[in-house]
Biopython code that builds the backbone (N, CA, C, O; Angstrom):
import numpy as np
from Bio.PDB.StructureBuilder import StructureBuilder

atoms = [
    (1, "MET", "N", (0.845, -1.185, 0.000)),
    (1, "MET", "CA", (0.000, 0.000, 0.000)),
    (1, "MET", "C", (0.886, 1.243, 0.000)),
    (1, "MET", "O", (1.785, 1.343, 0.835)),
    (2, "PRO", "N", (0.662, 2.196, -0.914)),
    (2, "PRO", "CA", (1.481, 3.393, -0.960)),
    (2, "PRO", "C", (1.277, 4.253, 0.287)),
    (2, "PRO", "O", (0.210, 4.253, 0.901)),
    (3, "GLU", "N", (2.327, 4.979, 0.637)),
    (3, "GLU", "CA", (2.234, 5.909, 1.760)),
    (3, "GLU", "C", (1.201, 6.975, 1.428)),
    (3, "GLU", "O", (1.059, 7.367, 0.270)),
    (4, "GLN", "N", (0.477, 7.446, 2.445)),
    (4, "GLN", "CA", (-0.546, 8.448, 2.220)),
    (4, "GLN", "C", (-0.346, 9.626, 3.161)),
    (4, "GLN", "O", (0.257, 9.497, 4.226)),
    (5, "VAL", "N", (-0.865, 10.778, 2.746)),
    (5, "VAL", "CA", (-0.796, 11.983, 3.556)),
    (5, "VAL", "C", (-2.168, 12.644, 3.559)),
    (5, "VAL", "O", (-2.975, 12.396, 2.663)),
    (6, "ALA", "N", (-2.441, 13.481, 4.553)),
    (6, "ALA", "CA", (-3.710, 14.201, 4.624)),
    (6, "ALA", "C", (-3.591, 15.507, 3.862)),
    (6, "ALA", "O", (-2.564, 16.183, 3.922)),
    (7, "SER", "N", (-4.648, 15.856, 3.145)),
    (7, "SER", "CA", (-4.674, 17.130, 2.430)),
    (7, "SER", "C", (-5.222, 18.203, 3.363)),
    (7, "SER", "O", (-5.625, 17.915, 4.489)),
    (8, "GLY", "N", (-5.232, 19.430, 2.885)),
    (8, "GLY", "CA", (-5.767, 20.532, 3.666)),
    (8, "GLY", "C", (-7.247, 20.386, 3.966)),
    (8, "GLY", "O", (-7.732, 20.904, 4.972)),
    (9, "ASN", "N", (-7.982, 19.673, 3.086)),
    (9, "ASN", "CA", (-9.412, 19.510, 3.306)),
    (9, "ASN", "C", (-9.737, 18.219, 4.043)),
    (9, "ASN", "O", (-10.903, 17.832, 4.133)),
    (10, "GLY", "N", (-8.711, 17.546, 4.575)),
    (10, "GLY", "CA", (-8.924, 16.342, 5.363)),
    (10, "GLY", "C", (-8.929, 15.050, 4.571)),
    (10, "GLY", "O", (-8.965, 13.970, 5.161)),
    (11, "ALA", "N", (-8.894, 15.134, 3.240)),
    (11, "ALA", "CA", (-8.869, 13.925, 2.423)),
    (11, "ALA", "C", (-7.510, 13.251, 2.555)),
    (11, "ALA", "O", (-6.488, 13.918, 2.716)),
    (12, "VAL", "N", (-7.507, 11.938, 2.486)),
    (12, "VAL", "CA", (-6.247, 11.194, 2.530)),
    (12, "VAL", "C", (-5.761, 11.021, 1.099)),
    (12, "VAL", "O", (-6.468, 10.484, 0.246)),
    (13, "LEU", "N", (-4.545, 11.484, 0.854)),
    (13, "LEU", "CA", (-3.979, 11.462, -0.492)),
    (13, "LEU", "C", (-2.729, 10.615, -0.535)),
    (13, "LEU", "O", (-2.035, 10.475, 0.472)),
    (14, "PRO", "N", (-2.434, 10.046, -1.699)),
    (14, "PRO", "CA", (-1.184, 9.312, -1.849)),
    (14, "PRO", "C", (0.001, 10.261, -1.702)),
    (14, "PRO", "O", (-0.120, 11.462, -1.943)),
    (15, "SER", "N", (1.119, 9.725, -1.315)),
    (15, "SER", "CA", (2.345, 10.512, -1.210)),
    (15, "SER", "C", (3.082, 10.426, -2.549)),
    (15, "SER", "O", (3.777, 9.448, -2.827)),
    (16, "PHE", "N", (2.919, 11.463, -3.368)),
    (16, "PHE", "CA", (3.566, 11.501, -4.668)),
    (16, "PHE", "C", (4.978, 12.058, -4.540)),
    (16, "PHE", "O", (5.261, 12.868, -3.657)),
    (17, "THR", "N", (5.864, 11.610, -5.438)),
    (17, "THR", "CA", (7.194, 12.207, -5.510)),
    (17, "THR", "C", (7.062, 13.609, -6.094)),
    (17, "THR", "O", (6.010, 13.970, -6.622)),
    (18, "LYS", "N", (8.123, 14.391, -6.000)),
    (18, "LYS", "CA", (8.134, 15.746, -6.562)),
    (18, "LYS", "C", (7.815, 15.705, -8.058)),
    (18, "LYS", "O", (7.029, 16.513, -8.552)),
    (19, "THR", "N", (8.423, 14.771, -8.767)),
    (19, "THR", "CA", (8.205, 14.675, -10.213)),
    (19, "THR", "C", (6.782, 14.236, -10.530)),
    (19, "THR", "O", (6.168, 14.751, -11.464)),
    (20, "GLU", "N", (6.251, 13.286, -9.757)),
    (20, "GLU", "CA", (4.869, 12.855, -9.980)),
    (20, "GLU", "C", (3.901, 14.012, -9.776)),
    (20, "GLU", "O", (2.943, 14.156, -10.535)),
    (21, "LYS", "N", (4.135, 14.831, -8.767)),
    (21, "LYS", "CA", (3.291, 16.013, -8.535)),
    (21, "LYS", "C", (3.371, 16.964, -9.715)),
    (21, "LYS", "O", (2.360, 17.515, -10.149)),
    (22, "GLU", "N", (4.575, 17.154, -10.230)),
    (22, "GLU", "CA", (4.759, 18.055, -11.372)),
    (22, "GLU", "C", (4.047, 17.517, -12.606)),
    (22, "GLU", "O", (3.364, 18.265, -13.306)),
    (23, "VAL", "N", (4.204, 16.226, -12.875)),
    (23, "VAL", "CA", (3.538, 15.607, -14.026)),
    (23, "VAL", "C", (2.021, 15.708, -13.865)),
    (23, "VAL", "O", (1.327, 16.064, -14.817)),
    (24, "LEU", "N", (1.499, 15.401, -12.683)),
    (24, "LEU", "CA", (0.062, 15.471, -12.441)),
    (24, "LEU", "C", (-0.449, 16.892, -12.648)),
    (24, "LEU", "O", (-1.506, 17.091, -13.247)),
    (25, "SER", "N", (0.282, 17.862, -12.165)),
    (25, "SER", "CA", (-0.108, 19.257, -12.336)),
    (25, "SER", "C", (-0.151, 19.637, -13.814)),
    (25, "SER", "O", (-1.057, 20.351, -14.243)),
    (26, "LEU", "N", (0.813, 19.169, -14.587)),
    (26, "LEU", "CA", (0.839, 19.467, -16.024)),
    (26, "LEU", "C", (-0.279, 18.751, -16.764)),
    (26, "LEU", "O", (-0.818, 19.283, -17.734)),
    (27, "ILE", "N", (-0.634, 17.549, -16.318)),
    (27, "ILE", "CA", (-1.782, 16.834, -16.905)),
    (27, "ILE", "C", (-3.053, 17.638, -16.653)),
    (27, "ILE", "O", (-3.853, 17.849, -17.564)),
    (28, "VAL", "N", (-3.231, 18.081, -15.416)),
    (28, "VAL", "CA", (-4.405, 18.890, -15.074)),
    (28, "VAL", "C", (-4.417, 20.171, -15.896)),
    (28, "VAL", "O", (-5.483, 20.672, -16.254)),
    (29, "GLY", "N", (-3.237, 20.701, -16.194)),
    (29, "GLY", "CA", (-3.126, 21.899, -17.017)),
    (29, "GLY", "C", (-3.425, 21.668, -18.490)),
    (29, "GLY", "O", (-3.431, 22.613, -19.279)),
    (30, "GLY", "N", (-3.673, 20.415, -18.867)),
    (30, "GLY", "CA", (-4.085, 20.113, -20.233)),
    (30, "GLY", "C", (-2.970, 19.726, -21.180)),
    (30, "GLY", "O", (-3.211, 19.589, -22.380)),
    (31, "LEU", "N", (-1.754, 19.545, -20.682)),
    (31, "LEU", "CA", (-0.645, 19.184, -21.559)),
    (31, "LEU", "C", (-0.697, 17.701, -21.934)),
    (31, "LEU", "O", (-1.121, 16.860, -21.142)),
    (32, "SER", "N", (-0.263, 17.403, -23.139)),
    (32, "SER", "CA", (-0.164, 16.013, -23.594)),
    (32, "SER", "C", (1.113, 15.406, -23.024)),
    (32, "SER", "O", (1.965, 16.122, -22.497)),
    (33, "ASN", "N", (1.242, 14.098, -23.130)),
    (33, "ASN", "CA", (2.459, 13.431, -22.662)),
    (33, "ASN", "C", (3.692, 13.980, -23.373)),
    (33, "ASN", "O", (4.732, 14.183, -22.747)),
    (34, "GLY", "N", (3.580, 14.219, -24.674)),
    (34, "GLY", "CA", (4.694, 14.764, -25.442)),
    (34, "GLY", "C", (5.074, 16.166, -24.975)),
    (34, "GLY", "O", (6.256, 16.491, -24.866)),
    (35, "GLU", "N", (4.071, 16.987, -24.703)),
    (35, "GLU", "CA", (4.339, 18.343, -24.220)),
    (35, "GLU", "C", (4.978, 18.320, -22.831)),
    (35, "GLU", "O", (5.865, 19.118, -22.530)),
    (36, "ILE", "N", (4.513, 17.392, -21.991)),
    (36, "ILE", "CA", (5.100, 17.259, -20.655)),
    (36, "ILE", "C", (6.552, 16.822, -20.763)),
    (36, "ILE", "O", (7.413, 17.350, -20.059)),
    (37, "SER", "N", (6.832, 15.858, -21.643)),
    (37, "SER", "CA", (8.211, 15.383, -21.786)),
    (37, "SER", "C", (9.124, 16.501, -22.275)),
    (37, "SER", "O", (10.264, 16.609, -21.824)),
    (38, "GLU", "N", (8.638, 17.330, -23.186)),
    (38, "GLU", "CA", (9.428, 18.474, -23.648)),
    (38, "GLU", "C", (9.652, 19.474, -22.522)),
    (38, "GLU", "O", (10.759, 19.986, -22.356)),
    (39, "ARG", "N", (8.621, 19.752, -21.759)),
    (39, "ARG", "CA", (8.716, 20.722, -20.660)),
    (39, "ARG", "C", (9.714, 20.269, -19.604)),
    (39, "ARG", "O", (10.478, 21.077, -19.075)),
    (40, "LEU", "N", (9.704, 18.952, -19.296)),
    (40, "LEU", "CA", (10.582, 18.433, -18.244)),
    (40, "LEU", "C", (11.911, 17.916, -18.797)),
    (40, "LEU", "O", (12.758, 17.441, -18.041)),
    (41, "THR", "N", (12.085, 18.007, -20.093)),
    (41, "THR", "CA", (13.285, 17.541, -20.812)),
    (41, "THR", "C", (13.644, 16.095, -20.456)),
    (41, "THR", "O", (14.778, 15.787, -20.088)),
    (42, "VAL", "N", (12.654, 15.234, -20.575)),
    (42, "VAL", "CA", (12.833, 13.784, -20.423)),
    (42, "VAL", "C", (12.094, 13.110, -21.573)),
    (42, "VAL", "O", (11.363, 13.763, -22.318)),
    (43, "THR", "N", (12.288, 11.803, -21.713)),
    (43, "THR", "CA", (11.602, 11.092, -22.794)),
    (43, "THR", "C", (10.129, 10.889, -22.452)),
    (43, "THR", "O", (9.725, 10.954, -21.291)),
    (44, "GLU", "N", (9.348, 10.645, -23.486)),
    (44, "GLU", "CA", (7.932, 10.376, -23.278)),
    (44, "GLU", "C", (7.742, 9.077, -22.490)),
    (44, "GLU", "O", (6.784, 8.953, -21.726)),
    (45, "ASN", "N", (8.648, 8.107, -22.669)),
    (45, "ASN", "CA", (8.569, 6.872, -21.878)),
    (45, "ASN", "C", (8.738, 7.154, -20.393)),
    (45, "ASN", "O", (8.102, 6.502, -19.564)),
    (46, "THR", "N", (9.580, 8.109, -20.048)),
    (46, "THR", "CA", (9.747, 8.486, -18.639)),
    (46, "THR", "C", (8.447, 9.073, -18.097)),
    (46, "THR", "O", (8.060, 8.785, -16.965)),
    (47, "ILE", "N", (7.779, 9.887, -18.892)),
    (47, "ILE", "CA", (6.498, 10.461, -18.474)),
    (47, "ILE", "C", (5.471, 9.353, -18.282)),
    (47, "ILE", "O", (4.712, 9.373, -17.313)),
    (48, "LEU", "N", (5.441, 8.391, -19.192)),
    (48, "LEU", "CA", (4.509, 7.264, -19.059)),
    (48, "LEU", "C", (4.786, 6.476, -17.780)),
    (48, "LEU", "O", (3.851, 6.007, -17.131)),
    (49, "PHE", "N", (6.047, 6.328, -17.414)),
    (49, "PHE", "CA", (6.417, 5.654, -16.179)),
    (49, "PHE", "C", (5.841, 6.404, -14.971)),
    (49, "PHE", "O", (5.269, 5.789, -14.070)),
    (50, "HIS", "N", (5.994, 7.725, -14.957)),
    (50, "HIS", "CA", (5.468, 8.527, -13.851)),
    (50, "HIS", "C", (3.944, 8.469, -13.811)),
    (50, "HIS", "O", (3.355, 8.384, -12.733)),
    (51, "ILE", "N", (3.310, 8.513, -14.966)),
    (51, "ILE", "CA", (1.846, 8.445, -15.020)),
    (51, "ILE", "C", (1.359, 7.100, -14.489)),
    (51, "ILE", "O", (0.365, 7.041, -13.765)),
    (52, "LYS", "N", (2.047, 6.029, -14.842)),
    (52, "LYS", "CA", (1.677, 4.705, -14.322)),
    (52, "LYS", "C", (1.742, 4.702, -12.796)),
    (52, "LYS", "O", (0.854, 4.164, -12.135)),
    (53, "ASN", "N", (2.784, 5.296, -12.244)),
    (53, "ASN", "CA", (2.915, 5.370, -10.791)),
    (53, "ASN", "C", (1.815, 6.225, -10.171)),
    (53, "ASN", "O", (1.290, 5.893, -9.108)),
    (54, "ILE", "N", (1.468, 7.324, -10.833)),
    (54, "ILE", "CA", (0.396, 8.194, -10.340)),
    (54, "ILE", "C", (-0.921, 7.430, -10.306)),
    (54, "ILE", "O", (-1.635, 7.466, -9.304)),
    (55, "TYR", "N", (-1.250, 6.730, -11.410)),
    (55, "TYR", "CA", (-2.482, 5.941, -11.456)),
    (55, "TYR", "C", (-2.507, 4.914, -10.328)),
    (55, "TYR", "O", (-3.525, 4.738, -9.659)),
    (56, "SER", "N", (-1.388, 4.245, -10.127)),
    (56, "SER", "CA", (-1.297, 3.218, -9.098)),
    (56, "SER", "C", (-1.526, 3.806, -7.707)),
    (56, "SER", "O", (-2.296, 3.264, -6.914)),
    (57, "LYS", "N", (-0.857, 4.906, -7.423)),
    (57, "LYS", "CA", (-0.979, 5.529, -6.104)),
    (57, "LYS", "C", (-2.349, 6.150, -5.881)),
    (57, "LYS", "O", (-2.861, 6.145, -4.762)),
    (58, "ALA", "N", (-2.942, 6.684, -6.940)),
    (58, "ALA", "CA", (-4.244, 7.344, -6.819)),
    (58, "ALA", "C", (-5.394, 6.346, -6.851)),
    (58, "ALA", "O", (-6.538, 6.706, -6.576)),
    (59, "GLY", "N", (-5.099, 5.106, -7.183)),
    (59, "GLY", "CA", (-6.149, 4.096, -7.245)),
    (59, "GLY", "C", (-7.050, 4.261, -8.457)),
    (59, "GLY", "O", (-8.193, 3.804, -8.454)),
    (60, "VAL", "N", (-6.546, 4.903, -9.479)),
    (60, "VAL", "CA", (-7.322, 5.084, -10.702)),
    (60, "VAL", "C", (-7.052, 3.885, -11.597)),
    (60, "VAL", "O", (-5.921, 3.667, -12.031)),
    (61, "PHE", "N", (-8.081, 3.118, -11.867)),
    (61, "PHE", "CA", (-7.904, 1.912, -12.666)),
    (61, "PHE", "C", (-8.093, 2.223, -14.136)),
    (61, "PHE", "O", (-8.884, 3.089, -14.508)),
    (62, "LEU", "N", (-7.352, 1.498, -14.972)),
    (62, "LEU", "CA", (-7.410, 1.732, -16.411)),
    (62, "LEU", "C", (-8.793, 1.435, -16.955)),
    (62, "LEU", "O", (-9.330, 0.342, -16.773)),
    (63, "LYS", "N", (-9.359, 2.424, -17.624)),
    (63, "LYS", "CA", (-10.614, 2.290, -18.337)),
    (63, "LYS", "C", (-10.664, 3.363, -19.398)),
    (63, "LYS", "O", (-9.689, 4.092, -19.582)),
    (64, "LYS", "N", (-11.753, 3.476, -20.087)),
    (64, "LYS", "CA", (-11.826, 4.348, -21.253)),
    (64, "LYS", "C", (-11.400, 5.788, -20.972)),
    (64, "LYS", "O", (-10.634, 6.354, -21.752)),
    (65, "ASN", "N", (-11.863, 6.383, -19.904)),
    (65, "ASN", "CA", (-11.574, 7.797, -19.641)),
    (65, "ASN", "C", (-10.623, 7.981, -18.465)),
    (65, "ASN", "O", (-10.827, 8.866, -17.634)),
    (66, "THR", "N", (-9.613, 7.173, -18.393)),
    (66, "THR", "CA", (-8.707, 7.195, -17.251)),
    (66, "THR", "C", (-8.090, 8.575, -17.044)),
    (66, "THR", "O", (-8.081, 9.070, -15.917)),
    (67, "ARG", "N", (-7.581, 9.201, -18.079)),
    (67, "ARG", "CA", (-6.931, 10.509, -17.934)),
    (67, "ARG", "C", (-7.944, 11.537, -17.432)),
    (67, "ARG", "O", (-7.628, 12.344, -16.558)),
    (68, "ARG", "N", (-9.144, 11.512, -17.975)),
    (68, "ARG", "CA", (-10.194, 12.431, -17.534)),
    (68, "ARG", "C", (-10.534, 12.187, -16.067)),
    (68, "ARG", "O", (-10.689, 13.133, -15.295)),
    (69, "ASN", "N", (-10.649, 10.919, -15.686)),
    (69, "ASN", "CA", (-10.935, 10.596, -14.291)),
    (69, "ASN", "C", (-9.798, 11.034, -13.377)),
    (69, "ASN", "O", (-10.040, 11.512, -12.268)),
    (70, "LEU", "N", (-8.571, 10.874, -13.833)),
    (70, "LEU", "CA", (-7.413, 11.305, -13.043)),
    (70, "LEU", "C", (-7.448, 12.814, -12.834)),
    (70, "LEU", "O", (-7.177, 13.291, -11.732)),
    (71, "ILE", "N", (-7.777, 13.563, -13.869)),
    (71, "ILE", "CA", (-7.857, 15.019, -13.760)),
    (71, "ILE", "C", (-8.957, 15.408, -12.775)),
    (71, "ILE", "O", (-8.747, 16.264, -11.915)),
    (72, "ARG", "N", (-10.127, 14.782, -12.898)),
    (72, "ARG", "CA", (-11.209, 15.072, -11.943)),
    (72, "ARG", "C", (-10.778, 14.774, -10.518)),
    (72, "ARG", "O", (-11.033, 15.565, -9.609)),
    (73, "TRP", "N", (-10.124, 13.631, -10.318)),
    (73, "TRP", "CA", (-9.668, 13.253, -8.983)),
    (73, "TRP", "C", (-8.653, 14.265, -8.462)),
    (73, "TRP", "O", (-8.724, 14.669, -7.301)),
    (74, "ALA", "N", (-7.705, 14.680, -9.312)),
    (74, "ALA", "CA", (-6.661, 15.608, -8.893)),
    (74, "ALA", "C", (-7.235, 16.949, -8.478)),
    (74, "ALA", "O", (-6.766, 17.562, -7.519)),
    (75, "ILE", "N", (-8.244, 17.402, -9.193)),
    (75, "ILE", "CA", (-8.861, 18.681, -8.871)),
    (75, "ILE", "C", (-9.690, 18.568, -7.594)),
    (75, "ILE", "O", (-9.618, 19.432, -6.720)),
    (76, "LYS", "N", (-10.471, 17.506, -7.495)),
    (76, "LYS", "CA", (-11.368, 17.342, -6.341)),
    (76, "LYS", "C", (-10.622, 16.964, -5.066)),
    (76, "LYS", "O", (-10.827, 17.576, -4.018)),
    (77, "GLU", "N", (-9.766, 15.965, -5.155)),
    (77, "GLU", "CA", (-9.126, 15.418, -3.953)),
    (77, "GLU", "C", (-7.773, 16.031, -3.625)),
    (77, "GLU", "O", (-7.451, 16.243, -2.456)),
    (78, "ALA", "N", (-6.977, 16.317, -4.658)),
    (78, "ALA", "CA", (-5.629, 16.827, -4.417)),
    (78, "ALA", "C", (-5.557, 18.344, -4.470)),
    (78, "ALA", "O", (-4.523, 18.931, -4.151)),
    (79, "GLY", "N", (-6.642, 18.975, -4.868)),
    (79, "GLY", "CA", (-6.660, 20.423, -4.886)),
    (79, "GLY", "C", (-5.772, 21.062, -5.938)),
    (79, "GLY", "O", (-5.297, 22.182, -5.754)),
    (80, "LEU", "N", (-5.543, 20.356, -7.041)),
    (80, "LEU", "CA", (-4.712, 20.931, -8.116)),
    (80, "LEU", "C", (-5.535, 21.783, -9.056)),
    (80, "LEU", "O", (-4.999, 22.340, -10.013)),
]
sb = StructureBuilder()
sb.init_structure("model")
sb.init_model(0)
sb.init_chain("A")
sb.init_seg("    ")
for serial, (resi, resn, name, xyz) in enumerate(atoms, 1):
    if name == "N":
        sb.init_residue(resn, " ", resi, " ")
    sb.init_atom(name, np.array(xyz, "f"), 0.0, 1.0, " ", f" {name:<3s}", serial, name[0])
structure = sb.get_structure()
């Protein structure tokens, strides 16, 4: 089970790494994986690795609208 922390609104959130937080914030900002990789100057495969970890920690299971669900979760629960 991933480590968790409490948010300001009392919700229990996964403990993301600094890079995972940055990637999640850029996803919420509407950037594509390619745009995120350019912004962070890493490969797109590295971004996919971080996204996989974010999904795992956030408990977002793969389905048709996974990215949309992740964005909704990040805004509602993580306050991004």
